[in-house]
C-alpha positions in Angstrom: -26.5 -11.6 22.6 -23.2 -11.5 20.6 -23.4 -11.9 17.0 -20.5 -13.8 15.3 -19.7 -12.8 11.7 -17.7 -15.4 9.9 -16.8 -13.0 7.0 -13.0 -13.9 7.2 -12.1 -10.3 6.1 -9.0 -10.2 7.8 -7.8 -13.6 6.0 -8.9 -12.5 2.5 -7.0 -9.2 3.1 -3.9 -10.9 4.2 -4.0 -13.2 1.4 -4.3 -10.3 -1.3 -1.2 -8.6 0.3 0.8 -11.8 0.2 0.0 -12.3 -3.5 0.2 -8.7 -4.7 3.4 -7.2 -3.3 2.8 -3.9 -4.8 -0.3 -3.6 -2.8 1.5 -4.7 0.3 4.1 -2.0 -0.5 1.4 0.6 -1.0 -0.2 -0.3 2.3 2.9 -0.2 4.2 3.6 3.3 2.9 0.0 4.3 3.9 0.5 3.0 7.4 3.7 5.1 7.8 2.1 8.2 6.5 -0.8 7.8 8.8 1.2 6.8 11.7 3.2 10.1 11.5 -0.1 12.0 10.8 -2.1 10.4 13.8 0.6 10.0 16.1 -1.5 10.6 19.0 -4.8 9.5 17.6 -5.1 5.8 17.2 -8.9 5.9 16.2 -8.1 8.5 13.5 -5.3 6.3 12.4 -7.5 3.2 12.1 -10.3 5.1 10.4 -7.9 6.6 7.8 -6.8 2.9 6.6 -10.6 1.6 6.3 -11.2 2.6 2.8 -7.9 1.1 1.4 -8.7 -2.2 3.5 -12.2 -2.6 2.4 -11.4 -1.8 -1.1 -8.6 -4.5 -1.3 -10.8 -7.0 0.7 -13.5 -6.8 -1.6 -11.3 -7.4 -4.5 -9.8 -10.3 -2.7 -13.1 -11.8 -2.0 -14.1 -11.6 -5.7 -10.4 -13.1 -6.6 -10.7 -16.0 -4.0 -14.3 -16.8 -4.2 -15.4 -18.8 -1.4 -11.9 -19.6 0.0 -13.0 -19.8 3.4 -16.6 -21.0 3.2 -17.1 -24.3 5.2 
């Protein structure tokens, strides 16, 4: 059985980046750095971004409480 999660993390993260350009810039720089470091290791690249994404997604969920709740 497939469990469907409706946590909308991607939407919260997107909204946060759109509203905080300095965080979006920081994320872009992080992605560039990690792309160079993990050129041939996609899983490592993705894992290395996780902490940044989680931190800012949590901040967004707190800031935009219930934005995506039905």
